[in-house]
N, CA, C and O atoms as a Tinker XYZ file with bonds, in Angstrom:
   432  protein
     1  N      0.846000   -1.171000    0.000000    73     2
     2  CA     0.000000    0.000000    0.000000    64     1     3
     3  C      0.895000    1.238000    0.000000    63     2     4     5
     4  O      1.846000    1.329000    0.776000    81     3
     5  N      0.585000    2.168000   -0.860000    73     3     6
     6  CA     1.326000    3.423000   -0.947000    64     5     7
     7  C      0.467000    4.543000   -0.395000    63     6     8     9
     8  O     -0.756000    4.529000   -0.539000    81     7
     9  N      1.104000    5.505000    0.232000    73     7    10
    10  CA     0.412000    6.662000    0.772000    64     9    11
    11  C      0.952000    7.915000    0.103000    63    10    12    13
    12  O      2.155000    8.038000   -0.128000    81    11
    13  N      0.059000    8.841000   -0.206000    73    11    14
    14  CA     0.494000   10.124000   -0.746000    64    13    15
    15  C      0.933000   10.978000    0.440000    63    14    16    17
    16  O      0.148000   11.235000    1.353000    81    15
    17  N      2.173000   11.408000    0.421000    73    15    18
    18  CA     2.714000   12.210000    1.511000    64    17    19
    19  C      3.164000   13.545000    0.948000    63    18    20    21
    20  O      3.909000   13.599000   -0.031000    81    19
    21  N      2.704000   14.628000    1.575000    73    19    22
    22  CA     3.145000   15.962000    1.181000    64    21    23
    23  C      3.635000   16.707000    2.417000    63    22    24    25
    24  O      3.101000   16.535000    3.512000    81    23
    25  N      4.637000   17.521000    2.230000    73    23    26
    26  CA     5.180000   18.331000    3.319000    64    25    27
    27  C      5.397000   19.739000    2.798000    63    26    28    29
    28  O      5.885000   19.943000    1.687000    81    27
    29  N      5.020000   20.711000    3.631000    73    27    30
    30  CA     5.235000   22.104000    3.259000    64    29    31
    31  C      5.490000   22.931000    4.519000    63    30    32    33
    32  O      5.184000   22.502000    5.631000    81    31
    33  N      6.048000   24.105000    4.327000    73    31    34
    34  CA     6.233000   25.035000    5.441000    64    33    35
    35  C      4.880000   25.669000    5.738000    63    34    36    37
    36  O      4.231000   26.217000    4.847000    81    35
    37  N      4.464000   25.590000    6.994000    73    35    38
    38  CA     3.149000   26.098000    7.398000    64    37    39
    39  C      3.345000   27.339000    8.258000    63    38    40    41
    40  O      3.307000   27.270000    9.486000    81    39
    41  N      3.553000   28.458000    7.605000    73    39    42
    42  CA     3.816000   29.699000    8.343000    64    41    43
    43  C      2.597000   30.187000    9.112000    63    42    44    45
    44  O      2.726000   31.031000    9.999000    81    43
    45  N      1.399000   29.664000    8.784000    73    43    46
    46  CA     0.197000   30.088000    9.494000    64    45    47
    47  C     -0.037000   29.322000   10.795000    63    46    48    49
    48  O     -0.916000   29.697000   11.571000    81    47
    49  N      0.727000   28.260000   11.051000    73    47    50
    50  CA     0.590000   27.529000   12.307000    64    49    51
    51  C      1.396000   28.227000   13.393000    63    50    52    53
    52  O      2.578000   28.520000   13.211000    81    51
    53  N      0.764000   28.486000   14.496000    73    51    54
    54  CA     1.398000   29.202000   15.589000    64    53    55
    55  C      2.183000   28.229000   16.467000    63    54    56    57
    56  O      1.596000   27.366000   17.120000    81    55
    57  N      3.494000   28.367000   16.483000    73    55    58
    58  CA     4.327000   27.548000   17.360000    64    57    59
    59  C      5.246000   28.460000   18.146000    63    58    60    61
    60  O      5.429000   29.627000   17.801000    81    59
    61  N      5.815000   27.922000   19.194000    73    59    62
    62  CA     6.737000   28.715000   20.004000    64    61    63
    63  C      8.183000   28.499000   19.577000    63    62    64    65
    64  O      9.103000   29.037000   20.193000    81    63
    65  N      8.382000   27.720000   18.536000    73    63    66
    66  CA     9.717000   27.430000   18.047000    64    65    67
    67  C     10.261000   28.606000   17.240000    63    66    68    69
    68  O      9.500000   29.370000   16.646000    81    67
    69  N     11.568000   28.737000   17.226000    73    67    70
    70  CA    12.189000   29.751000   16.384000    64    69    71
    71  C     12.506000   29.188000   14.991000    63    70    72    73
    72  O     13.185000   29.834000   14.193000    81    71
    73  N     12.010000   27.987000   14.712000    73    71    74
    74  CA    12.180000   27.344000   13.412000    64    73    75
    75  C     10.865000   27.386000   12.649000    63    74    76    77
    76  O      9.803000   27.595000   13.236000    81    75
    77  N     10.941000   27.187000   11.343000    73    75    78
    78  CA     9.735000   27.089000   10.524000    64    77    79
    79  C      8.985000   25.804000   10.905000    63    78    80    81
    80  O      9.609000   24.791000   11.224000    81    79
    81  N      7.672000   25.849000   10.870000    73    79    82
    82  CA     6.859000   24.676000   11.156000    64    81    83
    83  C      6.588000   23.935000    9.860000    63    82    84    85
    84  O      6.157000   24.527000    8.870000    81    83
    85  N      6.845000   22.623000    9.877000    73    83    86
    86  CA     6.559000   21.790000    8.722000    64    85    87
    87  C      5.223000   21.086000    8.940000    63    86    88    89
    88  O      4.964000   20.548000   10.017000    81    87
    89  N      4.390000   21.094000    7.926000    73    87    90
    90  CA     3.122000   20.384000    7.953000    64    89    91
    91  C      3.249000   19.206000    7.008000    63    90    92    93
    92  O      3.482000   19.380000    5.812000    81    91
    93  N      3.095000   17.997000    7.550000    73    91    94
    94  CA     3.143000   16.794000    6.736000    64    93    95
    95  C      1.767000   16.173000    6.728000    63    94    96    97
    96  O      1.168000   15.953000    7.781000    81    95
    97  N      1.268000   15.889000    5.540000    73    95    98
    98  CA    -0.030000   15.250000    5.389000    64    97    99
    99  C      0.171000   13.906000    4.716000    63    98   100   101
   100  O      0.885000   13.794000    3.719000    81    99
   101  N     -0.472000   12.880000    5.279000    73    99   102
   102  CA    -0.360000   11.532000    4.748000    64   101   103
   103  C     -1.746000   11.097000    4.292000    63   102   104   105
   104  O     -2.670000   10.993000    5.098000    81   103
   105  N     -1.884000   10.845000    2.998000    73   103   106
   106  CA    -3.134000   10.290000    2.471000    64   105   107
   107  C     -3.225000    8.849000    2.922000    63   106   108   109
   108  O     -2.362000    8.041000    2.578000    81   107
   109  N     -4.264000    8.504000    3.696000    73   107   110
   110  CA    -4.306000    7.188000    4.329000    64   109   111
   111  C     -5.101000    6.156000    3.561000    63   110   112   113
   112  O     -5.231000    5.020000    4.017000    81   111
   113  N     -5.634000    6.516000    2.416000    73   111   114
   114  CA    -6.359000    5.557000    1.583000    64   113   115
   115  C     -5.676000    5.480000    0.230000    63   114   116   117
   116  O     -5.160000    6.483000   -0.263000    81   115
   117  N     -5.666000    4.290000   -0.381000    73   115   118
   118  CA    -5.161000    4.229000   -1.754000    64   117   119
   119  C     -6.000000    5.157000   -2.633000    63   118   120   121
   120  O     -7.224000    5.189000   -2.508000    81   119
   121  N     -5.364000    5.891000   -3.499000    73   119   122
   122  CA    -6.075000    6.819000   -4.354000    64   121   123
   123  C     -6.653000    7.985000   -3.578000    63   122   124   125
   124  O     -7.669000    8.554000   -3.980000    81   123
   125  N     -6.023000    8.347000   -2.475000    73   123   126
   126  CA    -6.517000    9.412000   -1.603000    64   125   127
   127  C     -6.760000   10.696000   -2.391000    63   126   128   129
   128  O     -5.938000   11.108000   -3.210000    81   127
   129  N     -7.904000   11.316000   -2.124000    73   127   130
   130  CA    -8.225000   12.594000   -2.748000    64   129   131
   131  C     -8.595000   13.584000   -1.671000    63   130   132   133
   132  O     -8.860000   13.208000   -0.529000    81   131
   133  N     -8.611000   14.821000   -2.031000    73   131   134
   134  CA    -8.996000   15.891000   -1.128000    64   133   135
   135  C    -10.400000   15.639000   -0.590000    63   134   136   137
   136  O    -11.283000   15.226000   -1.341000    81   135
   137  N    -10.617000   15.885000    0.716000    73   135   138
   138  CA   -11.918000   15.645000    1.325000    64   137   139
   139  C    -12.995000   16.528000    0.719000    63   138   140   141
   140  O    -14.175000   16.201000    0.840000    81   139
   141  N    -12.648000   17.613000    0.084000    73   139   142
   142  CA   -13.635000   18.483000   -0.550000    64   141   143
   143  C    -14.338000   17.774000   -1.694000    63   142   144   145
   144  O    -15.409000   18.209000   -2.119000    81   143
   145  N    -13.769000   16.709000   -2.194000    73   143   146
   146  CA   -14.365000   15.958000   -3.290000    64   145   147
   147  C    -15.443000   14.996000   -2.796000    63   146   148   149
   148  O    -15.930000   14.173000   -3.571000    81   147
   149  N    -15.827000   15.084000   -1.515000    73   147   150
   150  CA   -16.904000   14.265000   -0.994000    64   149   151
   151  C    -16.465000   13.036000   -0.217000    63   150   152   153
   152  O    -17.309000   12.206000    0.121000    81   151
   153  N    -15.206000   12.886000    0.076000    73   151   154
   154  CA   -14.714000   11.750000    0.836000    64   153   155
   155  C    -14.792000   12.070000    2.328000    63   154   156   157
   156  O    -14.794000   13.234000    2.728000    81   155
   157  N    -14.857000   11.014000    3.145000    73   155   158
   158  CA   -14.911000   11.236000    4.584000    64   157   159
   159  C    -13.544000   11.648000    5.113000    63   158   160   161
   160  O    -12.510000   11.371000    4.505000    81   159
   161  N    -13.570000   12.307000    6.245000    73   159   162
   162  CA   -12.323000   12.706000    6.889000    64   161   163
   163  C    -12.529000   12.651000    8.393000    63   162   164   165
   164  O    -13.661000   12.666000    8.876000    81   163
   165  N    -11.427000   12.586000    9.128000    73   163   166
   166  CA   -11.495000   12.549000   10.581000    64   165   167
   167  C    -11.836000   13.929000   11.119000    63   166   168   169
   168  O    -11.297000   14.935000   10.658000    81   167
   169  N    -12.726000   13.972000   12.087000    73   167   170
   170  CA   -13.051000   15.216000   12.776000    64   169   171
   171  C    -12.126000   15.287000   13.995000    63   170   172   173
   172  O    -12.429000   14.726000   15.047000    81   171
   173  N    -11.013000   15.973000   13.843000    73   171   174
   174  CA    -9.985000   15.953000   14.876000    64   173   175
   175  C    -10.469000   16.510000   16.218000    63   174   176   177
   176  O     -9.927000   16.155000   17.265000    81   175
   177  N    -11.481000   17.376000   16.197000    73   175   178
   178  CA   -11.988000   17.924000   17.456000    64   177   179
   179  C    -12.797000   16.900000   18.252000    63   178   180   181
   180  O    -13.193000   17.179000   19.384000    81   179
   181  N    -13.052000   15.710000   17.675000    73   179   182
   182  CA   -13.779000   14.658000   18.395000    64   181   183
   183  C    -12.842000   13.587000   18.943000    63   182   184   185
   184  O    -13.312000   12.604000   19.517000    81   183
   185  N    -11.554000   13.747000   18.786000    73   183   186
   186  CA   -10.597000   12.726000   19.192000    64   185   187
   187  C    -10.599000   12.529000   20.706000    63   186   188   189
   188  O    -10.474000   13.484000   21.473000    81   187
   189  N    -10.740000   11.283000   21.115000    73   187   190
   190  CA   -10.558000   10.896000   22.511000    64   189   191
   191  C     -9.045000   10.710000   22.688000    63   190   192   193
   192  O     -8.487000    9.680000   22.311000    81   191
   193  N     -8.405000   11.707000   23.257000    73   191   194
   194  CA    -6.934000   11.719000   23.308000    64   193   195
   195  C     -6.342000   10.537000   24.070000    63   194   196   197
   196  O     -5.316000    9.993000   23.662000    81   195
   197  N     -6.971000   10.134000   25.164000    73   195   198
   198  CA    -6.449000    8.997000   25.929000    64   197   199
   199  C     -6.566000    7.698000   25.129000    63   198   200   201
   200  O     -5.648000    6.878000   25.133000    81   199
   201  N     -7.696000    7.514000   24.444000    73   199   202
   202  CA    -7.871000    6.329000   23.612000    64   201   203
   203  C     -6.890000    6.348000   22.441000    63   202   204   205
   204  O     -6.320000    5.314000   22.092000    81   203
   205  N     -6.693000    7.522000   21.833000    73   203   206
   206  CA    -5.724000    7.643000   20.747000    64   205   207
   207  C     -4.336000    7.233000   21.243000    63   206   208   209
   208  O     -3.647000    6.440000   20.600000    81   207
   209  N     -3.936000    7.777000   22.386000    73   207   210
   210  CA    -2.597000    7.500000   22.920000    64   209   211
   211  C     -2.424000    6.012000   23.252000    63   210   212   213
   212  O     -1.412000    5.413000   22.888000    81   211
   213  N     -3.392000    5.421000   23.931000    73   211   214
   214  CA    -3.244000    4.015000   24.310000    64   213   215
   215  C     -3.268000    3.097000   23.086000    63   214   216   217
   216  O     -2.529000    2.114000   23.028000    81   215
   217  N     -4.119000    3.421000   22.113000    73   215   218
   218  CA    -4.163000    2.615000   20.889000    64   217   219
   219  C     -2.865000    2.757000   20.104000    63   218   220   221
   220  O     -2.332000    1.770000   19.596000    81   219
   221  N     -2.355000    3.985000   20.005000    73   219   222
   222  CA    -1.106000    4.210000   19.289000    64   221   223
   223  C      0.055000    3.476000   19.958000    63   222   224   225
   224  O      0.912000    2.910000   19.279000    81   223
   225  N      0.078000    3.488000   21.298000    73   223   226
   226  CA     1.160000    2.807000   22.014000    64   225   227
   227  C      1.223000    1.325000   21.677000    63   226   228   229
   228  O      2.312000    0.763000   21.553000    81   227
   229  N      0.066000    0.684000   21.526000    73   227   230
   230  CA     0.096000   -0.736000   21.181000    64   229   231
   231  C      0.269000   -0.959000   19.674000    63   230   232   233
   232  O      0.914000   -1.922000   19.258000    81   231
   233  N     -0.303000   -0.076000   18.865000    73   231   234
   234  CA    -0.217000   -0.247000   17.411000    64   233   235
   235  C      1.169000    0.070000   16.855000    63   234   236   237
   236  O      1.506000   -0.376000   15.758000    81   235
   237  N      1.970000    0.826000   17.586000    73   235   238
   238  CA     3.284000    1.247000   17.082000    64   237   239
   239  C      4.367000    0.186000   17.325000    63   238   240   241
   240  O      5.489000    0.329000   16.839000    81   239
   241  N      4.040000   -0.865000   18.066000    73   239   242
   242  CA     5.043000   -1.887000   18.415000    64   241   243
   243  C      5.741000   -2.480000   17.187000    63   242   244   245
   244  O      6.967000   -2.599000   17.202000    81   243
   245  N      5.019000   -2.856000   16.129000    73   243   246
   246  CA     5.747000   -3.371000   14.951000    64   245   247
   247  C      6.770000   -2.365000   14.393000    63   246   248   249
   248  O      7.857000   -2.757000   13.967000    81   247
   249  N      6.422000   -1.079000   14.396000    73   247   250
   250  CA     7.355000   -0.060000   13.908000    64   249   251
   251  C      8.576000    0.047000   14.819000    63   250   252   253
   252  O      9.688000    0.284000   14.347000    81   251
   253  N      8.370000   -0.128000   16.114000    73   251   254
   254  CA     9.510000   -0.101000   17.039000    64   253   255
   255  C     10.479000   -1.244000   16.750000    63   254   256   257
   256  O     11.697000   -1.069000   16.803000    81   255
   257  N      9.921000   -2.418000   16.442000    73   255   258
   258  CA    10.767000   -3.568000   16.102000    64   257   259
   259  C     11.522000   -3.323000   14.792000    63   258   260   261
   260  O     12.703000   -3.648000   14.677000    81   259
   261  N     10.832000   -2.751000   13.816000    73   259   262
   262  CA    11.487000   -2.449000   12.539000    64   261   263
   263  C     12.574000   -1.400000   12.729000    63   262   264   265
   264  O     13.643000   -1.506000   12.128000    81   263
   265  N     12.315000   -0.382000   13.562000    73   263   266
   266  CA    13.330000    0.640000   13.830000    64   265   267
   267  C     14.562000    0.021000   14.481000    63   266   268   269
   268  O     15.691000    0.386000   14.152000    81   267
   269  N     14.347000   -0.910000   15.398000    73   267   270
   270  CA    15.479000   -1.598000   16.030000    64   269   271
   271  C     16.236000   -2.432000   15.003000    63   270   272   273
   272  O     17.467000   -2.455000   14.993000    81   271
   273  N     15.493000   -3.109000   14.147000    73   271   274
   274  CA    16.120000   -3.904000   13.089000    64   273   275
   275  C     16.919000   -3.008000   12.148000    63   274   276   277
   276  O     18.009000   -3.371000   11.705000    81   275
   277  N     16.366000   -1.839000   11.849000    73   275   278
   278  CA    17.042000   -0.883000   10.973000    64   277   279
   279  C     18.349000   -0.403000   11.582000    63   278   280   281
   280  O     19.357000   -0.279000   10.886000    81   279
   281  N     18.330000   -0.131000   12.890000    73   279   282
   282  CA    19.546000    0.378000   13.538000    64   281   283
   283  C     20.618000   -0.699000   13.666000    63   282   284   285
   284  O     21.809000   -0.388000   13.680000    81   283
   285  N     20.208000   -1.962000   13.760000    73   283   286
   286  CA    21.184000   -3.048000   13.881000    64   285   287
   287  C     21.514000   -3.642000   12.520000    63   286   288   289
   288  O     22.680000   -3.882000   12.203000    81   287
   289  N     20.485000   -3.878000   11.721000    73   287   290
   290  CA    20.600000   -4.432000   10.368000    64   289   291
   291  C     21.647000   -5.539000   10.269000    63   290   292   293
   292  O     22.554000   -5.488000    9.438000    81   291
   293  N     21.501000   -6.522000   11.124000    73   291   294
   294  CA    22.438000   -7.636000   11.145000    64   293   295
   295  C     22.194000   -8.662000   10.045000    63   294   296   297
   296  O     23.080000   -9.451000    9.717000    81   295
   297  N     20.990000   -8.648000    9.475000    73   295   298
   298  CA    20.707000   -9.641000    8.432000    64   297   299
   299  C     20.859000   -9.064000    7.025000    63   298   300   301
   300  O     20.442000   -9.683000    6.046000    81   299
   301  N     21.456000   -7.881000    6.931000    73   299   302
   302  CA    21.757000   -7.238000    5.647000    64   301   303
   303  C     20.539000   -6.982000    4.764000    63   302   304   305
   304  O     20.644000   -6.989000    3.537000    81   303
   305  N     19.384000   -6.757000    5.387000    73   303   306
   306  CA    18.194000   -6.378000    4.629000    64   305   307
   307  C     18.464000   -5.003000    4.015000    63   306   308   309
   308  O     18.990000   -4.124000    4.697000    81   307
   309  N     18.121000   -4.802000    2.758000    73   307   310
   310  CA    18.344000   -3.492000    2.143000    64   309   311
   311  C     17.682000   -2.367000    2.965000    63   310   312   313
   312  O     16.532000   -2.490000    3.387000    81   311
   313  N     18.414000   -1.292000    3.180000    73   311   314
   314  CA    17.954000   -0.173000    3.993000    64   313   315
   315  C     16.635000    0.397000    3.472000    63   314   316   317
   316  O     15.739000    0.688000    4.264000    81   315
   317  N     16.504000    0.559000    2.168000    73   315   318
   318  CA    15.265000    1.121000    1.617000    64   317   319
   319  C     14.067000    0.222000    1.898000    63   318   320   321
   320  O     12.962000    0.721000    2.113000    81   319
   321  N     14.265000   -1.079000    1.901000    73   319   322
   322  CA    13.187000   -2.013000    2.228000    64   321   323
   323  C     12.733000   -1.804000    3.669000    63   322   324   325
   324  O     11.536000   -1.764000    3.952000    81   323
   325  N     13.692000   -1.672000    4.572000    73   323   326
   326  CA    13.355000   -1.444000    5.976000    64   325   327
   327  C     12.692000   -0.082000    6.187000    63   326   328   329
   328  O     11.749000    0.037000    6.969000    81   327
   329  N     13.182000    0.936000    5.493000    73   327   330
   330  CA    12.579000    2.266000    5.622000    64   329   331
   331  C     11.147000    2.276000    5.089000    63   330   332   333
   332  O     10.267000    2.894000    5.688000    81   331
   333  N     10.911000    1.595000    3.970000    73   331   334
   334  CA     9.555000    1.489000    3.430000    64   333   335
   335  C      8.635000    0.781000    4.427000    63   334   336   337
   336  O      7.507000    1.215000    4.659000    81   335
   337  N      9.127000   -0.306000    5.008000    73   335   338
   338  CA     8.318000   -1.049000    5.976000    64   337   339
   339  C      8.039000   -0.186000    7.202000    63   338   340   341
   340  O      6.922000   -0.184000    7.719000    81   339
   341  N      9.053000    0.551000    7.671000    73   339   342
   342  CA     8.883000    1.423000    8.834000    64   341   343
   343  C      7.837000    2.506000    8.554000    63   342   344   345
   344  O      6.973000    2.759000    9.393000    81   343
   345  N      7.908000    3.141000    7.390000    73   343   346
   346  CA     6.932000    4.176000    7.032000    64   345   347
   347  C      5.524000    3.591000    6.974000    63   346   348   349
   348  O      4.575000    4.215000    7.449000    81   347
   349  N      5.383000    2.409000    6.402000    73   347   350
   350  CA     4.077000    1.753000    6.318000    64   349   351
   351  C      3.543000    1.421000    7.712000    63   350   352   353
   352  O      2.360000    1.624000    7.985000    81   351
   353  N      4.396000    0.919000    8.582000    73   351   354
   354  CA     3.963000    0.556000    9.934000    64   353   355
   355  C      3.584000    1.783000   10.764000    63   354   356   357
   356  O      2.634000    1.732000   11.544000    81   355
   357  N      4.312000    2.872000   10.602000    73   355   358
   358  CA     3.960000    4.113000   11.309000    64   357   359
   359  C      2.620000    4.635000   10.795000    63   358   360   361
   360  O      1.753000    5.009000   11.586000    81   359
   361  N      2.450000    4.662000    9.486000    73   359   362
   362  CA     1.191000    5.120000    8.894000    64   361   363
   363  C      0.023000    4.261000    9.369000    63   362   364   365
   364  O     -1.039000    4.785000    9.708000    81   363
   365  N      0.216000    2.955000    9.395000    73   363   366
   366  CA    -0.850000    2.046000    9.824000    64   365   367
   367  C     -1.166000    2.246000   11.299000    63   366   368   369
   368  O     -2.333000    2.193000   11.687000    81   367
   369  N     -0.152000    2.476000   12.132000    73   367   370
   370  CA    -0.380000    2.698000   13.559000    64   369   371
   371  C     -1.191000    3.972000   13.795000    63   370   372   373
   372  O     -2.093000    3.993000   14.632000    81   371
   373  N     -0.870000    5.024000   13.059000    73   371   374
   374  CA    -1.610000    6.284000   13.187000    64   373   375
   375  C     -3.048000    6.093000   12.725000    63   374   376   377
   376  O     -3.978000    6.558000   13.384000    81   375
   377  N     -3.239000    5.416000   11.600000    73   375   378
   378  CA    -4.585000    5.166000   11.094000    64   377   379
   379  C     -5.391000    4.339000   12.094000    63   378   380   381
   380  O     -6.563000    4.632000   12.334000    81   379
   381  N     -4.785000    3.327000   12.670000    73   379   382
   382  CA    -5.464000    2.488000   13.661000    64   381   383
   383  C     -5.898000    3.310000   14.864000    63   382   384   385
   384  O     -7.027000    3.181000   15.336000    81   383
   385  N     -4.995000    4.162000   15.364000    73   383   386
   386  CA    -5.320000    5.000000   16.521000    64   385   387
   387  C     -6.403000    6.022000   16.202000    63   386   388   389
   388  O     -7.299000    6.255000   17.013000    81   387
   389  N     -6.321000    6.633000   15.019000    73   387   390
   390  CA    -7.345000    7.594000   14.620000    64   389   391
   391  C     -8.703000    6.918000   14.455000    63   390   392   393
   392  O     -9.720000    7.449000   14.903000    81   391
   393  N     -8.725000    5.768000   13.823000    73   391   394
   394  CA    -9.971000    5.042000   13.602000    64   393   395
   395  C    -10.629000    4.665000   14.924000    63   394   396   397
   396  O    -11.851000    4.730000   15.054000    81   395
   397  N     -9.820000    4.272000   15.904000    73   395   398
   398  CA   -10.343000    3.859000   17.202000    64   397   399
   399  C    -10.846000    5.041000   18.034000    63   398   400   401
   400  O    -11.742000    4.875000   18.862000    81   399
   401  N    -10.284000    6.218000   17.822000    73   399   402
   402  CA   -10.526000    7.312000   18.766000    64   401   403
   403  C    -11.230000    8.536000   18.200000    63   402   404   405
   404  O    -11.546000    9.456000   18.955000    81   403
   405  N    -11.486000    8.576000   16.906000    73   403   406
   406  CA   -11.949000    9.806000   16.269000    64   405   407
   407  C    -13.126000    9.535000   15.334000    63   406   408   409
   408  O    -13.117000    8.564000   14.578000    81   407
   409  N    -14.130000   10.397000   15.392000    73   407   410
   410  CA   -15.289000   10.280000   14.500000    64   409   411
   411  C    -14.894000   10.748000   13.099000    63   410   412   413
   412  O    -13.956000   11.524000   12.916000    81   411
   413  N    -15.649000   10.246000   12.115000    73   411   414
   414  CA   -15.451000   10.666000   10.724000    64   413   415
   415  C    -16.667000   11.441000   10.252000    63   414   416   417
   416  O    -17.776000   11.253000   10.750000    81   415
   417  N    -16.439000   12.312000    9.287000    73   415   418
   418  CA   -17.522000   13.073000    8.657000    64   417   419
   419  C    -17.283000   13.110000    7.166000    63   418   420   421
   420  O    -16.150000   12.955000    6.708000    81   419
   421  N    -18.336000   13.312000    6.412000    73   419   422
   422  CA   -18.206000   13.444000    4.963000    64   421   423
   423  C    -17.698000   14.820000    4.613000    63   422   424   425
   424  O    -18.055000   15.804000    5.261000    81   423
   425  N    -16.865000   14.896000    3.589000    73   423   426
   426  CA   -16.364000   16.193000    3.135000    64   425   427
   427  C    -17.335000   16.836000    2.173000    63   426   428   429
   428  O    -18.292000   16.227000    1.696000    81   427
   429  N    -17.041000   18.109000    1.909000    73   427   430
   430  CA   -17.658000   18.846000    0.877000    64   429   431
   431  C    -19.060000   19.161000    0.896000    63   430   432
   432  O    -19.560000   19.807000   -0.025000    81   431
């Protein structure tokens, strides 16, 4: 599964950092399109933060194992293969936590 990932400088986000804020968006469905086209999206203001955190803590375990494997890489697995797997596992963990803790609404 591939995810559309975009990153841009978000000068409109208020942070206390003296650095530019980066906004990264991950399309979580194959063929992801803008929610304005009528697709559902997460209503972030409905997120149960404790449920999100506890679900993420358990869902992120495979990514933690892959990260450890990446840092040791004793079996000579190609680095790009491990990085792809790590990105997929992180994306899946976030999606799992959001699905468990956040309501969805239709766009547009």
